[in-house]
C-alpha positions in Angstrom: -8.9 28.4 11.7 -9.4 24.7 12.5 -6.6 22.3 11.7 -7.1 20.0 8.7 -8.1 16.4 9.7 -5.4 13.9 9.6 -6.4 11.2 7.1 -3.6 8.8 8.0 -4.4 6.3 10.7 -2.2 3.6 12.1 -3.4 0.2 10.9 -4.0 -2.5 13.5 -1.8 -4.9 11.5 1.2 -4.3 9.3 1.7 -5.9 5.9 4.2 -8.7 5.8 4.3 -9.7 2.2 7.2 -12.1 2.4 5.7 -14.1 5.1 2.4 -14.2 3.2 4.1 -15.4 0.1 6.0 -18.1 2.1 2.7 -19.3 3.6 1.0 -19.3 0.3 3.8 -21.4 -1.4 4.3 -23.8 1.5 0.6 -24.7 1.7 -0.1 -25.0 -2.0 3.1 -26.9 -2.8 2.5 -29.6 -0.1 -1.1 -29.8 -1.2 -0.1 -30.6 -4.7 2.7 -33.0 -3.6 0.3 -34.9 -1.3 -2.4 -35.1 -4.0 0.1 -36.3 -6.6 1.4 -38.9 -4.2 -2.1 -40.2 -3.4 -3.1 -40.5 -7.1 0.3 -42.3 -7.8 0.0 -44.7 -4.9 -3.5 -45.9 -5.8 -2.7 -47.8 -9.0 0.8 -48.8 -8.0 -0.3 -50.3 -4.7 -3.0 -52.3 -6.4 -0.9 -53.4 -9.3 1.0 -56.1 -7.4 -0.9 -58.1 -4.8 1.2 -61.3 -4.6 1.7 -62.9 -1.2 2.4 -62.0 1.6 0.3 -59.0 0.5 -3.2 -59.4 2.0 -5.7 -57.8 -0.4 -8.4 -57.6 2.3 -6.1 -55.2 4.2 -4.4 -53.6 1.2 -7.7 -52.3 -0.4 -9.0 -50.5 2.8 -5.5 -49.1 3.5 -5.1 -47.7 0.0 -8.7 -46.3 0.1 -8.0 -44.6 3.5 -4.7 -43.1 2.3 -6.2 -41.9 -1.0 -9.1 -40.3 0.7 -6.7 -38.7 3.2 -4.6 -37.3 0.4 -7.6 -35.7 -1.2 -8.8 -34.2 2.1 -5.3 -33.0 2.9 -4.9 -31.3 -0.4 -8.3 -29.7 -0.3 -7.9 -28.5 3.3 -4.4 -27.1 2.6 -5.5 -25.3 -0.6 -8.6 -23.7 0.9 -7.4 -22.9 4.4 -3.9 -23.7 5.9 -1.8 -26.5 7.1 -1.9 -26.6 10.9 0.0 -28.8 13.2 -2.9 -31.3 13.7 -3.1 -31.9 10.0 0.6 -32.6 9.9 0.4 -34.9 12.9 -2.4 -37.0 11.3 -0.4 -37.2 8.1 2.7 -38.5 9.9 0.7 -41.0 12.0 -1.0 -42.5 8.9 2.3 -42.7 7.0 4.1 -44.3 10.0 1.3 -46.9 10.3 1.6 -47.7 6.6 5.4 -48.1 6.9 5.0 -50.5 9.8 2.5 -52.5 7.7 5.0 -52.9 4.8 5.1 -56.8 5.3 1.4 -57.1 4.4 1.1 -54.1 2.0 4.1 -54.3 -0.3 5.1 -57.4 -2.4 8.8 -58.5 -1.8 9.6 -58.1 -5.5 8.8 -54.4 -5.6 10.3 -53.4 -2.2 14.0 -53.0 -3.2 15.3 -49.9 -4.9 13.3 -47.4 -2.8 10.6 -47.3 -5.4 7.7 -48.9 -3.7 4.6 -46.9 -3.2 5.2 -46.7 0.6 8.7 -45.4 -0.1 7.2 -42.5 -2.1 4.6 -41.9 0.6 7.2 -41.7 3.3 9.4 -39.3 1.3 6.4 -37.1 0.6 5.4 -37.0 4.3 8.8 -36.0 5.6 9.3 -33.3 3.0 5.8 -31.9 3.7 6.3 -32.0 7.5 9.6 -29.9 7.2 8.0 -27.4 4.9 4.8 -26.8 7.0 5.5 -27.4 10.7 8.0 -25.6 13.0 11.4 -27.4 13.4 10.6 -28.5 17.0 7.8 -30.6 15.6 8.8 -31.3 12.0 12.2 -32.9 12.8 10.9 -35.4 15.3 8.1 -36.2 12.9 10.6 -36.9 10.2 12.6 -39.1 12.5 9.4 -41.0 13.4 8.7 -41.8 9.8 12.3 -42.9 9.2 12.1 -45.3 12.2 8.7 -46.6 11.1 10.0 -47.3 7.5 13.2 -48.9 8.7 11.2 -51.1 11.1 8.6 -52.1 8.5 11.2 -52.9 5.7 13.3 -54.9 8.1 10.2 -56.8 9.2 9.5 -57.6 5.5 12.9 -59.3 5.4 14.8 -56.6 3.4 17.4 -55.0 5.7 19.2 -53.5 2.7 16.1 -51.5 1.7 15.5 -50.6 5.4 19.0 -49.0 5.6 19.0 -47.5 2.2 15.7 -45.7 2.3 16.1 -44.8 5.9 19.3 -42.9 4.9 17.3 -41.3 2.0 14.6 -40.2 4.4 17.2 -38.7 6.8 18.8 -36.7 4.0 15.4 -35.5 2.8 14.4 -34.5 6.3 17.7 -32.7 7.0 17.9 -30.9 3.6 14.3 -29.8 3.7 14.5 -28.6 7.3 17.7 -26.6 6.6 16.2 -25.0 3.4 13.0 -24.1 5.2 14.9 -22.6 8.2 17.1 -20.5 5.9 14.0 -19.3 4.0 12.2 -18.4 7.2 15.1 -16.4 8.5 15.5 -14.5 5.2 11.8 -13.9 5.0 11.7 -12.6 8.6 14.6 -10.2 7.8 12.8 -9.0 4.6 9.6 -8.4 6.4 11.4 -6.6 9.2 12.9 -4.2 6.7 9.6 -3.8 4.9 7.8 -3.0 8.1 10.4 -0.4 9.0 10.0 1.1 5.6 6.2 1.1 6.0 6.5 2.9 9.3 9.0 5.4 7.9 6.7 6.1 5.0 3.7 6.5 7.2 5.5 8.8 9.6 6.8 10.9 6.7 3.3 11.1 5.2 1.8 12.2 8.6 4.6 14.8 9.0 4.0 16.0 5.4 0.3 16.4 5.9 0.9 18.2 9.2 3.3 20.6 7.5 0.9 21.1 4.6 -2.0 21.9 7.1 0.2 24.4 8.8 1.3 26.0 5.5 -2.4 26.1 4.4 -3.3 28.0 7.6 -0.4 30.3 7.1 -1.5 31.1 3.5 -5.0 31.8 4.6 -3.9 34.1 7.4 -1.3 35.8 5.2 -4.0 36.6 2.6 -6.5 37.9 5.1 -5.7 39.0 8.6 -1.9 39.5 8.2 -2.5 41.5 5.0 -4.9 43.8 6.9 -2.5 44.2 9.8 0.3 45.0 7.4 -1.7 47.7 5.8 -2.5 49.2 9.2 1.2 48.9 10.3 2.3 50.7 7.2 0.1 53.7 8.1 -2.4 53.2 5.2 -5.2 53.6 7.9 -4.4 56.2 10.5 -7.5 55.8 12.6 -10.5 53.5 12.8 -12.7 53.8 9.7 -15.7 52.1 8.1 -13.4 50.8 5.4 -11.1 49.1 7.9 -14.1 47.6 9.8 -15.5 46.3 6.5 -12.1 44.8 5.5 -11.9 43.0 8.9 -15.4 41.7 8.5 -14.5 40.5 5.0 -11.4 38.7 6.3 -13.5 36.9 8.9 -16.1 35.9 6.3 -13.3 34.6 4.1 -11.7 32.5 6.8 -15.1 31.0 7.6 -15.8 30.3 3.9 -12.5 28.6 3.5 -13.1 26.4 6.5 -16.5 25.5 5.1 -15.1 24.8 1.7 -12.6 22.3 3.1 -15.5 20.3 4.6 -16.8 19.6 1.1 -16.0 16.1 -0.2 -13.0 15.9 -2.5 -15.1 14.5 -5.3 -17.5 17.4 -5.2 -17.4 20.0 -8.0 -17.5 23.8 -8.0 -17.8 26.6 -10.5 -14.4 28.3 -10.8 -15.8 31.3 -12.5 -18.2 31.9 -9.6 -15.4 31.5 -7.1 -13.3 34.1 -9.0 -16.2 36.5 -8.9 -16.4 36.0 -5.2 -12.7 36.9 -5.0 -13.3 40.1 -6.9 -16.1 41.0 -4.4 -13.5 40.8 -1.6 -11.5 43.5 -3.4 -14.0 46.2 -4.1 -11.4 48.9 -4.3 -9.4 47.3 -7.2 -10.5 48.0 -10.8 -10.4 44.7 -12.6 -11.4 43.8 -16.1 -12.7 40.2 -15.8 -13.3 37.6 -18.5 -14.7 34.6 -16.7 -16.6 32.1 -18.9 -18.3 29.2 -17.1 -15.9 26.5 -15.8 -16.6 23.6 -13.5 -13.7 21.8 -11.7 -13.2 19.7 -8.6 -14.0 21.7 -5.4 -10.4 21.6 -4.1 -9.1 22.8 -7.4 -11.5 25.7 -7.5 -10.5 26.7 -4.0 -6.8 26.6 -4.6 -6.9 28.4 -8.0 -9.4 31.1 -6.7 -7.3 31.8 -3.5 -4.1 31.9 -5.6 -5.8 34.5 -7.8 -6.9 36.4 -4.8 -3.3 36.5 -3.5 -2.1 37.8 -6.8 -4.7 40.5 -6.9 -4.1 41.4 -3.3 -0.4 42.0 -4.3 -1.7 44.5 -6.8 -3.7 46.3 -4.1 -0.7 46.3 -1.7 2.1 47.1 -4.1 0.5 48.9 -7.1 -2.7 50.5 -5.8 -3.2 52.7 -8.8 -2.7 50.0 -11.4 -5.4 48.5 -13.6 -5.7 44.7 -13.4 -7.1 42.0 -15.7 -8.4 38.6 -14.7 -9.0 36.0 -17.4 -10.2 32.4 -17.2 -9.7 29.8 -19.9 -10.2 26.1 -20.3 -8.9 24.0 -23.2 -8.6 20.2 -23.5 -8.6 19.6 -19.8 -6.2 22.4 -18.9 -7.5 25.4 -16.9 -5.6 28.6 -16.9 -6.2 31.8 -14.9 -4.2 34.8 -15.8 -3.8 37.9 -13.5 -2.0 40.8 -15.0 -1.6 44.5 -14.1 0.1 47.6 -15.6 1.8 48.5 -12.3 5.5 49.2 -11.8 6.5 45.6 -11.9 9.4 44.0 -10.0 12.3 41.6 -10.4 11.1 38.1 -9.2 14.7 37.0 -8.6 15.2 39.8 -6.1 12.3 38.8 -3.8 13.8 37.9 -0.4 13.5 34.3 0.6 11.5 35.2 3.8 8.7 36.8 1.7 5.7 34.6 1.9 3.2 35.9 -0.7 4.2 34.6 -4.1 6.2 31.6 -2.7 3.4 30.1 -0.6 0.1 31.9 -1.3 0.5 31.5 -5.1 3.1 28.9 -6.0 2.8 26.7 -2.9 -1.0 26.7 -3.0 -1.0 25.7 -6.7 1.4 22.9 -6.0 -1.0 21.3 -3.6 -3.4 20.5 -6.5 -0.6 19.5 -8.9 -0.7 22.8 -10.7 1.9 25.5 -11.1 2.2 29.3 -11.3 4.4 31.3 -13.8 5.4 34.8 -12.8 6.5 37.2 -15.5 7.5 40.7 -14.3 10.2 43.3 -14.6 10.6 46.8 -13.3 8.6 49.3 -15.4 6.5 46.8 -17.4 3.9 45.4 -15.0 3.3 41.9 -13.9 1.6 38.8 -15.3 0.9 35.7 -13.2 -0.4 32.6 -15.0 -2.0 29.9 -12.9 -2.3 26.5 -14.6 -3.9 23.2 -13.7 -4.6 20.2 -15.8 -6.7 17.1 -15.3 -4.8 15.2 -18.1 -2.3 12.6 -16.9 
């Protein structure tokens, strides 16, 4: 019997949801911050153009910075924020800071509220949030130095010191916050990857165990059952009946292998599969009531083989009993009932090592989400009810 194929394959990459969320947030947020800054700076920069502001330089500078803000936001939103984008942003901001004497009127420079002060703050925050620390911290310090130099050249040393300190605090706080978040995210993703691998390994192991159990069920219901019959002396010498039974076992194993190659979304007639089961047990008198019933092919296989195992138990343990096989379907629930008037038994007294009812019936039904109920007692026969539902 060929082993079942393993549907679990190791992916080339492992999901890292925390890192993905971090990247998503820290590209969208800087994009929105830069866009807001660009739209804010445009009217504010043009509102006050008193000397020494030079309008012939202010207008092109504002146009370039506004266009850059739009491009920065669009690029970050659609793709990602790479180091080159951050480097250009820092360079343009530093150039604007050095040009404070000709871009910002003296009356609006104090109080850290000029449009270039807002631009510098936005740049250092975005740099810390998007670039690695080895690049973002020097970039922040470059903007700080450029702003202090430009404000001092504009004749306002107080503003140069005050906003330089503000920019340093913004650089340090954003850098620390980003570093802490990156470490926490790395730990979360490491734990998640470990859980993914454990789940995958457990799934592979479960499928391998189920494949082995399925093979054991098939062998138990065919070849092993025949060997047990021979070992118990039911056949004392080679006979046509024994040869026919061996041939039937081989045909059954081949049919089961072929059935498992059918796509899982294929359907099959359960009533026909049950009639085929009866044909494999010609020596057992069975009263069958099998109306047409179509189900998924794996369900038909599991239910039919469970019914075969139940009927085979009648042959092996109650050879002179009369059996009944009945199929019903109601509101999405399929039931197959196998009953006999044999001597019966106590289900609670079946040894744990006995394979038949535990695996060939209950175990096989469990593989399709169904279940089997066994009702029997010494002296009053046995009734096995197989049930599967496609509801919920």
